[in-house]
RODO-2510 file (C-alpha; in nm, 4 decimals, decimal comma):
residues 575
     n   res          X          Y          Z
     1     m     0,1964     2,0937    -2,3395
     2     s     0,0473     1,7457    -2,3289
     3     r    -0,0403     1,6265    -1,9781
     4     t    -0,0660     1,2547    -2,0518
     5     i     0,0935     0,9287    -1,9476
     6     p     0,2372     0,8597    -2,2977
     7     s     0,4050     1,2019    -2,2918
     8     l     0,5841     1,0973    -1,9706
     9     l     0,6782     0,7626    -2,1261
    10     f     0,8144     0,8975    -2,4561
    11     d     1,0107     1,1717    -2,2829
    12     r     1,1797     0,9110    -2,0619
    13     i     1,2596     0,6851    -2,3575
    14     d     1,4031     0,9719    -2,5626
    15     r     1,6064     1,1004    -2,2676
    16     t     1,7667     0,7685    -2,1667
    17     p     1,7098     0,5057    -2,4411
    18     n     2,0107     0,2947    -2,3433
    19     a     1,9707     0,3191    -1,9665
    20     p     1,8223     0,0216    -1,7786
    21     a     1,4481     0,0561    -1,7339
    22     y     1,4010    -0,2328    -1,4941
    23     h     1,5306    -0,5656    -1,3669
    24     w     1,3258    -0,8787    -1,3134
    25     m     1,3831    -1,2410    -1,2179
    26     q     1,3319    -1,5235    -1,4651
    27     d     1,4153    -1,8865    -1,3925
    28     g     1,6169    -1,7818    -1,0889
    29     a     1,8337    -1,5290    -1,2740
    30     w     1,8075    -1,1503    -1,2710
    31     l     1,7662    -0,9926    -1,6154
    32     s     1,7424    -0,6313    -1,7306
    33     r     1,5855    -0,4313    -2,0112
    34     t     1,6694    -0,0839    -2,1427
    35     w     1,4155     0,1873    -2,2183
    36     g     1,4696     0,1381    -2,5902
    37     q     1,3965    -0,2326    -2,5554
    38     s     1,0945    -0,1534    -2,3379
    39     e     0,9486     0,0670    -2,6118
    40     h     0,9596    -0,2276    -2,8517
    41     e     0,7893    -0,4496    -2,5920
    42     i     0,5150    -0,1893    -2,5419
    43     a     0,4822    -0,1416    -2,9191
    44     v     0,4167    -0,5157    -2,9683
    45     i     0,1266    -0,5034    -2,7221
    46     a    -0,0102    -0,1835    -2,8792
    47     r    -0,0029    -0,3341    -3,2299
    48     w    -0,1739    -0,6501    -3,1042
    49     l    -0,4497    -0,4472    -2,9385
    50     v    -0,5052    -0,2258    -3,2437
    51     d    -0,5351    -0,5336    -3,4646
    52     r    -0,8230    -0,6415    -3,2393
    53     g    -1,0085    -0,3154    -3,2588
    54     i    -0,8901    -0,1587    -2,9348
    55     g    -0,8612     0,2196    -2,9377
    56     r    -0,9524     0,5342    -2,7495
    57     g    -1,2047     0,4835    -2,4728
    58     t    -1,1975     0,1014    -2,4811
    59     p    -1,1630    -0,0663    -2,1382
    60     v    -0,8887    -0,3335    -2,1221
    61     a    -0,8430    -0,5342    -1,8011
    62     i    -0,5250    -0,6712    -1,6439
    63     l    -0,5533    -0,9606    -1,3966
    64     s    -0,2049    -1,0287    -1,2662
    65     e     0,0431    -0,9984    -0,9852
    66     t     0,2925    -0,7133    -1,0078
    67     r     0,5363    -0,7915    -1,2893
    68     p     0,7013    -0,6117    -1,5861
    69     e     0,4332    -0,7340    -1,8273
    70     w     0,1689    -0,5554    -1,6171
    71     t     0,3479    -0,2248    -1,6627
    72     a     0,4102    -0,2836    -2,0335
    73     a     0,0449    -0,3682    -2,0951
    74     d    -0,0704    -0,0624    -1,9003
    75     l     0,1608     0,1717    -2,0917
    76     a     0,0461     0,0234    -2,4247
    77     i    -0,3204     0,0594    -2,3265
    78     t    -0,2867     0,4193    -2,2111
    79     a    -0,0731     0,5116    -2,5149
    80     l    -0,3639     0,4043    -2,7356
    81     g    -0,6060     0,6174    -2,5360
    82     a    -0,7719     0,2999    -2,4114
    83     i    -0,8577     0,2521    -2,0422
    84     t    -0,6684     0,0224    -1,8061
    85     v    -0,8846    -0,1749    -1,5626
    86     g    -0,6541    -0,3230    -1,2993
    87     i    -0,7968    -0,6267    -1,1184
    88     y    -0,6369    -0,7696    -0,8054
    89     p    -0,5180    -1,1279    -0,8649
    90     s    -0,6263    -1,2236    -0,5122
    91     l    -0,9944    -1,1715    -0,5995
    92     t    -1,2292    -1,4660    -0,6405
    93     a    -1,3768    -1,5602    -0,9773
    94     e    -1,7066    -1,4040    -0,8725
    95     e    -1,5372    -1,0754    -0,7794
    96     v    -1,3406    -1,0778    -1,1066
    97     r    -1,6650    -1,1386    -1,2970
    98     y    -1,8264    -0,8374    -1,1297
    99     q    -1,5442    -0,6000    -1,2256
   100     l    -1,5170    -0,7283    -1,5820
   101     r    -1,8908    -0,6962    -1,6336
   102     h    -1,9178    -0,3583    -1,4611
   103     s    -1,6212    -0,2047    -1,6474
   104     g    -1,7262    -0,3379    -1,9878
   105     a    -1,3721    -0,4649    -2,0565
   106     r    -1,3243    -0,5923    -2,4124
   107     v    -0,9906    -0,7665    -2,3508
   108     v    -0,8376    -0,9091    -2,0348
   109     f    -0,4680    -0,9872    -1,9912
   110     v    -0,4173    -1,2702    -1,7409
   111     e    -0,0927    -1,3648    -1,5767
   112     n    -0,1044    -1,7432    -1,6099
   113     a    -0,3280    -2,0491    -1,6139
   114     t    -0,4397    -1,9902    -1,2545
   115     q    -0,5760    -1,6455    -1,3349
   116     e    -0,7103    -1,7644    -1,6702
   117     s    -0,9244    -2,0198    -1,4844
   118     k    -1,1059    -1,7314    -1,3110
   119     v    -1,2303    -1,5938    -1,6410
   120     a    -1,2970    -1,9266    -1,8141
   121     g    -1,6582    -1,9363    -1,9236
   122     l    -1,7259    -1,5735    -1,8331
   123     r    -1,7831    -1,4446    -2,1854
   124     s    -2,1507    -1,5401    -2,1794
   125     d    -2,1890    -1,3451    -1,8546
   126     c    -1,9571    -1,0533    -1,9425
   127     h    -2,1062    -0,9599    -2,2785
   128     d    -1,8396    -0,7033    -2,3686
   129     l    -1,5474    -0,9413    -2,3064
   130     r    -1,4139    -1,0817    -2,6315
   131     i    -1,0498    -1,1821    -2,5818
   132     v    -0,8435    -1,3394    -2,3013
   133     a    -0,4651    -1,3123    -2,3475
   134     r    -0,1992    -1,4874    -2,1399
   135     m     0,1008    -1,2813    -2,0276
   136     d     0,3243    -1,5883    -2,0127
   137     r     0,2793    -1,6496    -2,3857
   138     p     0,4120    -1,4329    -2,6721
   139     l     0,1639    -1,2160    -2,8595
   140     d     0,1140    -1,2635    -3,2325
   141     a     0,2305    -0,9165    -3,3380
   142     v     0,5396    -0,7242    -3,4411
   143     p     0,6536    -0,3980    -3,2790
   144     d     0,5213    -0,0861    -3,4485
   145     v     0,6876     0,2079    -3,2727
   146     a     0,5535     0,4558    -3,5295
   147     l     0,1976     0,3447    -3,4516
   148     l     0,2635     0,3647    -3,0769
   149     r     0,3999     0,7194    -3,1038
   150     a     0,1245     0,8365    -3,3371
   151     r    -0,1554     0,7025    -3,1187
   152     g     0,0139     0,8365    -2,8055
   153     a     0,0228     1,1863    -2,9562
   154     e    -0,3552     1,1730    -3,0054
   155     v    -0,4292     1,1116    -2,6350
   156     r    -0,5805     1,4121    -2,4605
   157     d    -0,5383     1,5358    -2,1042
   158     d    -0,8992     1,4668    -2,0050
   159     d    -0,9129     1,1191    -2,1592
   160     l    -0,9755     0,8441    -1,9065
   161     a    -0,6542     0,6574    -1,8236
   162     t    -0,7878     0,3974    -1,5842
   163     i    -1,0744     0,2604    -1,3811
   164     i    -0,9537     0,1686    -1,0334
   165     y    -1,1949    -0,0233    -0,8153
   166     t    -1,2294     0,0738    -0,4512
   167     s    -1,1700    -0,1905    -0,1871
   168     g    -1,5384    -0,2586    -0,1214
   169     t    -1,5160    -0,2712     0,2592
   170     t    -1,8768    -0,1531     0,2941
   171     g    -2,0401    -0,2896    -0,0234
   172     d    -1,9726    -0,3603    -0,3900
   173     p    -1,6515    -0,2000    -0,5217
   174     k    -1,6988     0,1251    -0,7116
   175     g    -1,5013     0,2057    -1,0256
   176     a    -1,3162     0,5354    -0,9811
   177     l    -1,2518     0,7186    -1,3098
   178     l    -0,9059     0,8791    -1,3331
   179     t    -0,7746     1,0809    -1,6252
   180     h    -0,4305     1,1239    -1,7767
   181     a    -0,4150     1,4779    -1,6366
   182     n    -0,4891     1,3463    -1,2869
   183     f    -0,1742     1,1331    -1,2885
   184     w     0,0399     1,3882    -1,4757
   185     e    -0,0452     1,6671    -1,2329
   186     v     0,0087     1,4650    -0,9152
   187     a     0,3371     1,3258    -1,0492
   188     h     0,4704     1,6759    -1,1151
   189     r     0,3391     1,8239    -0,7904
   190     t     0,5327     1,5702    -0,5821
   191     r     0,8738     1,6338    -0,7357
   192     h     0,9809     1,8697    -0,4567
   193     l     0,9211     1,6191    -0,1760
   194     a     1,2315     1,4020    -0,1978
   195     k     1,5650     1,4347    -0,3722
   196     v     1,5966     1,1731    -0,6467
   197     l     1,9414     1,1099    -0,7917
   198     p     2,0369     0,9655    -1,1321
   199     g     2,0707     0,5897    -1,0986
   200     d     1,8458     0,5654    -0,7935
   201     r     1,6811     0,2261    -0,7571
   202     g     1,3403     0,1236    -0,6282
   203     v     1,1871    -0,2188    -0,5664
   204     i     0,8368    -0,2628    -0,7100
   205     f     0,6191    -0,4970    -0,5050
   206     l     0,2899    -0,3244    -0,4231
   207     p    -0,0178    -0,4197    -0,6313
   208     l    -0,0290    -0,2342    -0,9619
   209     a    -0,4080    -0,2492    -0,9497
   210     h    -0,3810     0,0026    -0,6641
   211     s    -0,3425     0,3761    -0,7250
   212     l    -0,0318     0,4139    -0,5045
   213     q     0,2017     0,1811    -0,6973
   214     r     0,0618     0,3020    -1,0299
   215     f     0,1290     0,6647    -0,9331
   216     v     0,4829     0,5689    -0,8234
   217     q     0,5448     0,4062    -1,1631
   218     y     0,4391     0,7193    -1,3513
   219     r     0,6243     0,9429    -1,1063
   220     a     0,9438     0,7448    -1,1699
   221     l     0,9182     0,8269    -1,5417
   222     l     1,0094     1,1849    -1,4503
   223     e     1,3389     1,0743    -1,2928
   224     d     1,6249     0,8430    -1,3862
   225     v     1,5120     0,5699    -1,1468
   226     v     1,5644     0,1990    -1,2183
   227     g     1,2883    -0,0396    -1,1085
   228     v     1,3441    -0,3882    -0,9669
   229     y     1,0375    -0,6132    -0,9762
   230     a     1,0036    -0,8462    -0,6786
   231     p     0,9044    -1,1920    -0,8103
   232     s     0,6493    -1,2184    -0,5265
   233     i     0,5924    -1,0796    -0,1804
   234     e     0,7557    -1,3952    -0,0417
   235     k     1,0692    -1,3207    -0,2459
   236     l     1,0802    -0,9538    -0,1538
   237     p     1,3970    -1,0082     0,0571
   238     e     1,5718    -1,1437    -0,2551
   239     a     1,4643    -0,8386    -0,4558
   240     l     1,5854    -0,6061    -0,1802
   241     a     1,9209    -0,7852    -0,1634
   242     f     1,9679    -0,7706    -0,5414
   243     g     1,8218    -0,4266    -0,6063
   244     r     1,9694    -0,2474    -0,3029
   245     p     1,7010     0,0207    -0,3329
   246     t     1,7826     0,3797    -0,2503
   247     v     1,4186     0,4917    -0,2589
   248     l     1,1182     0,2766    -0,1790
   249     a     0,7395     0,3063    -0,1816
   250     s     0,5835     0,0999     0,0936
   251     v     0,2775     0,0477     0,3078
   252     p     0,2916     0,0632     0,6901
   253     r     0,2434    -0,3100     0,7387
   254     m     0,5705    -0,3924     0,5619
   255     l     0,7630    -0,1541     0,7878
   256     e     0,5884    -0,2985     1,0926
   257     k     0,6886    -0,6509     0,9863
   258     i     1,0544    -0,5532     0,9382
   259     k     1,0565    -0,3916     1,2819
   260     e     0,8974    -0,6996     1,4404
   261     r     1,1472    -0,9336     1,2736
   262     a     1,4414    -0,7198     1,3812
   263     e     1,3141    -0,7316     1,7404
   264     a     1,2605    -1,1086     1,7220
   265     a     1,6098    -1,1616     1,5780
   266     a     1,7626    -0,9605     1,8638
   267     s     1,5727    -1,1670     2,1200
   268     q     1,6899    -1,4911     1,9629
   269     r     2,0535    -1,3846     2,0061
   270     g     2,0120    -1,3738     2,3808
   271     v     1,9455    -1,1366     2,6699
   272     r     2,2622    -0,9284     2,6200
   273     a     2,1946    -0,8794     2,2485
   274     r     1,8364    -0,7734     2,3208
   275     r     1,9543    -0,5199     2,5783
   276     i     2,2005    -0,3697     2,3288
   277     f     1,9255    -0,3623     2,0664
   278     d     1,6757    -0,1916     2,2987
   279     a     1,9332     0,0667     2,4078
   280     a     2,0150     0,1444     2,0440
   281     i     1,6460     0,1831     1,9566
   282     k     1,5930     0,4235     2,2484
   283     l     1,8918     0,6243     2,1291
   284     g     1,7536     0,6162     1,7756
   285     r     1,4223     0,7493     1,9009
   286     r     1,6000     1,0460     2,0588
   287     r     1,7829     1,0971     1,7316
   288     a     1,4558     1,0889     1,5338
   289     i     1,2867     1,3380     1,7666
   290     a     1,5859     1,5714     1,7435
   291     l     1,5730     1,5551     1,3630
   292     e     1,1986     1,6306     1,3690
   293     r     1,2662     1,9399     1,5773
   294     g     1,5611     2,0518     1,3697
   295     e     1,7914     2,0012     1,6669
   296     r     2,1256     1,8279     1,7066
   297     l     2,2085     1,5513     1,9528
   298     g     2,4662     1,6186     2,2208
   299     l     2,8260     1,5058     2,1695
   300     a     2,7885     1,1968     2,3905
   301     d     2,4814     1,0779     2,2018
   302     r     2,6484     1,1420     1,8665
   303     l     2,9351     0,9170     1,9695
   304     l     2,6900     0,6508     2,0870
   305     v     2,5071     0,6711     1,7516
   306     r     2,8301     0,5677     1,5745
   307     i     2,8600     0,2619     1,7967
   308     a     2,4886     0,1787     1,7655
   309     d     2,5151     0,2103     1,3893
   310     r     2,7754    -0,0664     1,3720
   311     l     2,5948    -0,2917     1,6200
   312     v     2,2264    -0,2393     1,5315
   313     y     2,1285     0,0249     1,2752
   314     k     2,3338    -0,1200     0,9902
   315     k     2,1646    -0,4583     1,0390
   316     i     1,8243    -0,2914     1,0122
   317     r     1,9279    -0,1142     0,6921
   318     d     2,0711    -0,4391     0,5550
   319     r     1,7235    -0,5936     0,5791
   320     l     1,6209    -0,3334     0,3208
   321     g     1,9198    -0,3775     0,0912
   322     g     2,1730    -0,1661     0,2771
   323     e     2,1527     0,1557     0,0700
   324     l     1,8021     0,2814     0,1374
   325     r     1,7776     0,6591     0,1939
   326     v     1,4069     0,7339     0,1732
   327     v     1,0860     0,5385     0,2283
   328     v     0,7643     0,6934     0,1001
   329     c     0,4785     0,5392     0,2953
   330     g     0,1046     0,5500     0,2310
   331     g    -0,2099     0,3426     0,1993
   332     a    -0,2846     0,3344     0,5734
   333     r    -0,1934     0,5142     0,8934
   334     l     0,1692     0,4699     1,0011
   335     d     0,2409     0,4468     1,3726
   336     p     0,4831     0,7343     1,4531
   337     e     0,6901     0,5003     1,6710
   338     v     0,7421     0,2657     1,3750
   339     a     0,8563     0,5636     1,1689
   340     r     1,0959     0,6742     1,4459
   341     f     1,2407     0,3214     1,4529
   342     f     1,3597     0,3622     1,0924
   343     v     1,4494     0,7315     1,1134
   344     g     1,6622     0,6516     1,4165
   345     a     1,8385     0,3840     1,2090
   346     g     1,9255     0,6368     0,9388
   347     i     1,6353     0,5991     0,6920
   348     t     1,4115     0,8966     0,6163
   349     v     1,0402     0,8069     0,6292
   350     l     0,7984     1,0350     0,4449
   351     e     0,4326     0,9576     0,5087
   352     g     0,1653     1,0821     0,2719
   353     w    -0,2104     1,0549     0,2418
   354     g    -0,4608     1,0271    -0,0345
   355     l    -0,7201     0,7961    -0,1805
   356     t    -0,7897     0,6304    -0,5117
   357     e    -1,0276     0,9202    -0,5759
   358     t    -0,7477     1,1770    -0,5299
   359     c    -0,5108     0,9843    -0,7599
   360     a    -0,2969     0,8754    -0,4625
   361     p    -0,1267     1,1561    -0,2626
   362     a    -0,3115     1,4743    -0,1726
   363     t    -0,0763     1,5563     0,1153
   364     a     0,2769     1,4443     0,1935
   365     n     0,5780     1,5094     0,4097
   366     g     0,8938     1,6223     0,2305
   367     e     1,2612     1,5861     0,3142
   368     g     1,2810     1,9569     0,3901
   369     a     0,9613     1,9685     0,5957
   370     w     0,8321     1,6624     0,7767
   371     r     0,6545     1,5820     1,0980
   372     l     0,6107     1,2225     1,2101
   373     g     0,2583     1,1319     1,3115
   374     t     0,1195     1,3556     1,0371
   375     v     0,0669     1,2905     0,6664
   376     g     0,2338     1,6177     0,5760
   377     r     0,0966     1,9253     0,4075
   378     p    -0,1186     1,9573     0,0940
   379     l     0,0630     1,9300    -0,2384
   380     p     0,1025     2,2527    -0,4379
   381     g    -0,2344     2,3461    -0,5869
   382     v    -0,4233     2,1123    -0,3519
   383     d    -0,6581     2,2442    -0,0830
   384     v    -0,7638     2,0454     0,2235
   385     r    -1,0180     2,1598     0,4818
   386     v    -1,2011     2,0089     0,7774
   387     a    -1,5800     1,9897     0,7592
   388     d    -1,8003     2,0602     1,0606
   389     d    -1,8164     1,6880     1,1461
   390     g    -1,4376     1,6452     1,1246
   391     e    -1,4304     1,4917     0,7762
   392     l    -1,1434     1,6003     0,5512
   393     l    -1,2389     1,7501     0,2159
   394     v    -0,9972     1,7781    -0,0777
   395     r    -0,9969     2,0023    -0,3821
   396     g    -0,7233     1,9712    -0,6423
   397     p    -0,6060     1,8500    -0,9851
   398     g    -0,5907     1,4882    -0,8668
   399     n    -0,9617     1,4647    -0,7898
   400     f    -1,1236     1,1922    -0,9943
   401     r    -1,4056     1,2376    -1,2455
   402     g    -1,6560     1,0219    -1,0578
   403     y    -1,7695     0,6600    -1,0210
   404     l    -1,8476     0,4505    -1,3268
   405     n    -2,2232     0,4149    -1,3841
   406     d    -2,3033     0,5474    -1,0368
   407     e    -2,4237     0,9071    -1,0476
   408     a    -2,5778     0,8866    -0,7004
   409     a    -2,2496     0,7816    -0,5371
   410     t    -2,0619     1,0466    -0,7345
   411     r    -2,3001     1,3219    -0,6198
   412     a    -2,2829     1,2002    -0,2597
   413     c    -1,9044     1,2196    -0,2416
   414     f    -1,8759     1,5800    -0,3618
   415     d    -1,9610     1,9064    -0,1919
   416     g    -1,9315     2,1377    -0,4887
   417     d    -1,5795     2,0708    -0,6156
   418     w    -1,4637     1,9410    -0,2754
   419     f    -1,4254     1,5625    -0,2495
   420     r    -1,5549     1,4080     0,0732
   421     t    -1,2734     1,1696     0,1657
   422     g    -1,4473     0,9793     0,4465
   423     d    -1,1343     1,0294     0,6586
   424     v    -1,1559     1,2207     0,9842
   425     g    -0,8628     1,4415     1,0753
   426     t    -0,7156     1,7711     1,1862
   427     i    -0,4946     2,0413     1,0345
   428     d    -0,2494     2,2222     1,2626
   429     a    -0,1369     2,5849     1,2473
   430     d     0,1545     2,4930     1,0174
   431     g    -0,0725     2,3132     0,7708
   432     y     0,0218     1,9548     0,8674
   433     v    -0,2658     1,7086     0,8350
   434     t    -0,3237     1,4291     1,0870
   435     i    -0,5630     1,1420     1,0124
   436     t    -0,7518     1,0196     1,3180
   437     d    -0,9980     0,7686     1,1705
   438     r    -1,2346     0,6671     0,8967
   439     k    -1,5746     0,8293     0,9274
   440     k    -1,7582     0,5078     0,8394
   441     e    -1,5552     0,2969     1,0814
   442     i    -1,6237     0,4865     1,4024
   443     l    -1,7918     0,2566     1,6551
   444     i    -2,0876     0,3923     1,8504
   445     t    -2,1401     0,1886     2,1658
   446     a    -2,4761     0,1199     2,3264
   447     g    -2,3931     0,4022     2,5657
   448     g    -2,3568     0,6465     2,2762
   449     k    -1,9773     0,6749     2,2924
   450     n    -1,7978     0,7357     1,9605
   451     i    -1,4776     0,5306     1,9425
   452     p    -1,2304     0,5103     1,6510
   453     p    -1,1271     0,1418     1,6375
   454     v    -0,8137     0,1857     1,4259
   455     n    -0,6256     0,3715     1,6973
   456     l    -0,6982     0,1007     1,9523
   457     e    -0,6101    -0,1749     1,7048
   458     k    -0,2723    -0,0106     1,6449
   459     r    -0,2134     0,0004     2,0211
   460     l    -0,2851    -0,3713     2,0449
   461     e    -0,0582    -0,4500     1,7481
   462     r     0,2355    -0,2757     1,9153
   463     a     0,2749    -0,5883     2,1267
   464     s     0,5244    -0,8247     1,9650
   465     i     0,2885    -1,1142     2,0277
   466     v    -0,0031    -0,9595     1,8309
   467     s     0,0012    -0,9672     1,4503
   468     q    -0,3531    -0,8444     1,3790
   469     a    -0,6293    -0,6982     1,5932
   470     v    -0,9956    -0,6189     1,5313
   471     v    -1,1938    -0,4148     1,7826
   472     i    -1,5702    -0,4741     1,8015
   473     g    -1,8335    -0,2775     1,9899
   474     d    -2,0761    -0,1030     1,7541
   475     g    -2,4109    -0,0964     1,9365
   476     r    -2,2625    -0,3064     2,2174
   477     p    -2,2225    -0,2274     2,5880
   478     y    -1,8394    -0,2466     2,5780
   479     l    -1,5456    -0,3196     2,3504
   480     v    -1,3991    -0,6627     2,2759
   481     a    -1,1174    -0,7677     2,0443
   482     l    -1,0213    -1,0525     1,8149
   483     l    -0,6449    -1,1029     1,8186
   484     v    -0,4246    -1,2945     1,5746
   485     p    -0,0904    -1,4081     1,7199
   486     e     0,2476    -1,3222     1,5703
   487     i     0,3810    -1,6685     1,4914
   488     q     0,7497    -1,5744     1,5121
   489     a     0,6985    -1,4304     1,8595
   490     i     0,5132    -1,7462     1,9679
   491     e     0,7962    -1,9625     1,8347
   492     a     1,0556    -1,7536     2,0195
   493     i     0,8660    -1,7977     2,3471
   494     a     0,8337    -2,1706     2,2811
   495     r     1,2092    -2,2083     2,2246
   496     r     1,2981    -2,0114     2,5358
   497     s     1,0510    -2,2133     2,7410
   498     g     1,1591    -2,5494     2,6003
   499     w     0,8117    -2,6461     2,4831
   500     p     0,7779    -2,9537     2,2610
   501     d     0,6480    -2,9304     1,9047
   502     e     0,2721    -2,8976     1,9257
   503     p    -0,0151    -2,7425     1,7292
   504     l    -0,0677    -2,3695     1,7629
   505     t    -0,4081    -2,4241     1,9230
   506     e    -0,2427    -2,6175     2,2077
   507     r     0,0251    -2,3528     2,2541
   508     l    -0,2366    -2,0810     2,2749
   509     s    -0,3950    -2,2608     2,5705
   510     r    -0,0728    -2,2436     2,7752
   511     p    -0,0951    -2,0103     3,0784
   512     e     0,2300    -1,8351     2,9798
   513     l     0,0832    -1,7224     2,6474
   514     r    -0,2476    -1,6243     2,8013
   515     a    -0,0552    -1,4067     3,0449
   516     a     0,1378    -1,2501     2,7553
   517     f    -0,1852    -1,1611     2,5738
   518     n    -0,3302    -1,0243     2,8972
   519     r    -0,0277    -0,7944     2,9269
   520     a    -0,0707    -0,6822     2,5641
   521     v    -0,4336    -0,5889     2,6251
   522     d    -0,3517    -0,4218     2,9591
   523     d    -0,0790    -0,2159     2,7922
   524     a    -0,3169    -0,1090     2,5145
   525     n    -0,5757    -0,0055     2,7724
   526     q    -0,3325     0,2140     2,9625
   527     e    -0,4345     0,5796     2,9893
   528     l    -0,7654     0,5187     2,8104
   529     a    -1,1070     0,6038     2,9480
   530     k    -1,3058     0,3042     3,0709
   531     f    -1,5448     0,3129     2,7759
   532     e    -1,2456     0,2980     2,5367
   533     q    -1,0859    -0,0076     2,6968
   534     i    -1,0988    -0,3674     2,5772
   535     k    -1,2961    -0,5678     2,8333
   536     c    -1,2245    -0,9158     2,6929
   537     y    -1,0720    -1,0775     2,3871
   538     e    -1,0310    -1,3992     2,1911
   539     v    -0,7112    -1,5237     2,0258
   540     l    -0,7704    -1,6789     1,6836
   541     a    -0,5516    -1,9527     1,5405
   542     n    -0,5919    -1,8361     1,1793
   543     p    -0,4895    -1,4951     1,0420
   544     f    -0,7141    -1,2590     0,8482
   545     t    -0,6168    -1,2919     0,4819
   546     v    -0,7047    -1,1589     0,1403
   547     e    -0,7694    -1,5128     0,0200
   548     g    -0,9999    -1,5740     0,3140
   549     g    -1,1973    -1,2621     0,2321
   550     e    -1,1427    -1,0902     0,5694
   551     i    -0,9162    -0,8147     0,4330
   552     t    -0,9033    -0,6315     0,1038
   553     p    -0,6103    -0,6521    -0,1407
   554     t    -0,4931    -0,3219     0,0096
   555     l    -0,4944    -0,4895     0,3547
   556     k    -0,7967    -0,3067     0,4955
   557     l    -1,0223    -0,4977     0,7327
   558     k    -1,3580    -0,6100     0,5993
   559     r    -1,5335    -0,5497     0,9301
   560     r    -1,8722    -0,6718     0,8177
   561     v    -1,7270    -1,0022     0,6931
   562     i    -1,5283    -1,0514     1,0151
   563     n    -1,8312    -0,9740     1,2307
   564     d    -2,0402    -1,2262     1,0375
   565     r    -1,7732    -1,4960     1,0234
   566     y    -1,6897    -1,4783     1,3934
   567     a    -2,0415    -1,4077     1,5184
   568     e    -2,0387    -1,7024     1,7599
   569     v    -1,6994    -1,6062     1,9040
   570     i    -1,8146    -1,2467     1,9474
   571     a    -2,1386    -1,3613     2,1101
   572     r    -1,9368    -1,5621     2,3657
   573     l    -1,7300    -1,2552     2,4508
   574     y    -2,0474    -1,0645     2,5312
   575     r    -2,1852    -1,3475     2,7447
***
């Protein structure tokens, strides 16, 4: 049996050739394409690549936002036995140059003129790069399905499928080498986690250069799921309204944003509406906890749930299209209270954990066995253990081959056949894994105290007024924080207070807002030891962004960049 990506693709096409493969927006209208039509689209790209000498083992890069053409190009590349190199479109020209040069890509598909400008003039620097192709222009080739099928049949399980670059939070990105068998195995070993029904729909919006969304795409080939491509992250609400997803892959930040907006909307409707909302959320939390424990709510609470569903829960579900059953969440730690918010509203949330190097999930919660606050249990055939220093080690069929052209880094991340994940965590008696921090991100204060910053940052971000938080204190006498305000919350306070229109910097100087931030920090410090508490903070007017270089495309903080960029602000906090 072939364990390859083209085997998944051809099986899906043969099983449902006339079923819709995906929907996408073009010129303001939603269009669709069947699996049979998709095969012809993929065959055009494959023929075009073959005519230019691309075959097994040849790296081909894709520099684009998430869109149908990204998927089609990837499936054509992998069907030829070539290697997909996904590059985040938010990267700078210098960062793109590094990945093109390091990967040895021969061809790069670019989304449009904006992305093409990043690679203009790079051929002298990237000696392997020969061809730049625009996705918004037709390729000069005709579909050759026979060629596509023949080349796909030649692909072997241990052939490289892709090079996925790590986020580079602590140095230059490393190119993780993943095989066809890696993806095939993980896709099959997750089938038991959630019930997928024929005709289920999912909205595709996460970056396809990341392992999570790529795994979800291949996983969906095993089921009769229809994809809906969001035109952009800004137009995600439109895609949710049109697609009405029943299953959804997400990252924690999106769920946090939906929760924050629902809370802000309730506040804007007045004091009575906010009280009803808060009461419903408390009831939903009890409902979520009962479900976790396998218990049933009392009769009175069950009656109240019906009322709360009409008044509050349905509105929350409507923000996600109205028909969502299951959210699969990964990529970062999910606050259990955020998960309970959605579970209480009638949406199952299944958190999983893995890394690029484990081909996305290594552990996951399933509909039949889940525990909020954990990332579930290891997938079938996957082993997870805790090292003496608390680091989680993984052994399984998803483990990557190594890092491209970096034998030292590859050796350093393996203990025999166990992959050193860099995540610190625990495993309970029932096998559920809990992630507590990143090994490299633990702060060690001047007093020798080891403090995981992520936990404290999540506590700070629970406040409706805080959008982003960064805790600083490595080698310092105490902890300080940089806070980014939640603009919608600021605007709501301004409207209630009758403030005139004024720049954000002036609003942030108002005593009422300073008091609100003080309360947020005080709440975060509650029940923490003194050495774990934030002693002082600064509110920044500008958010941390991918474009600004402070966070990675997967929304992880670049702590070194932030420390350097805000060195003067940090120095003031310690004075």
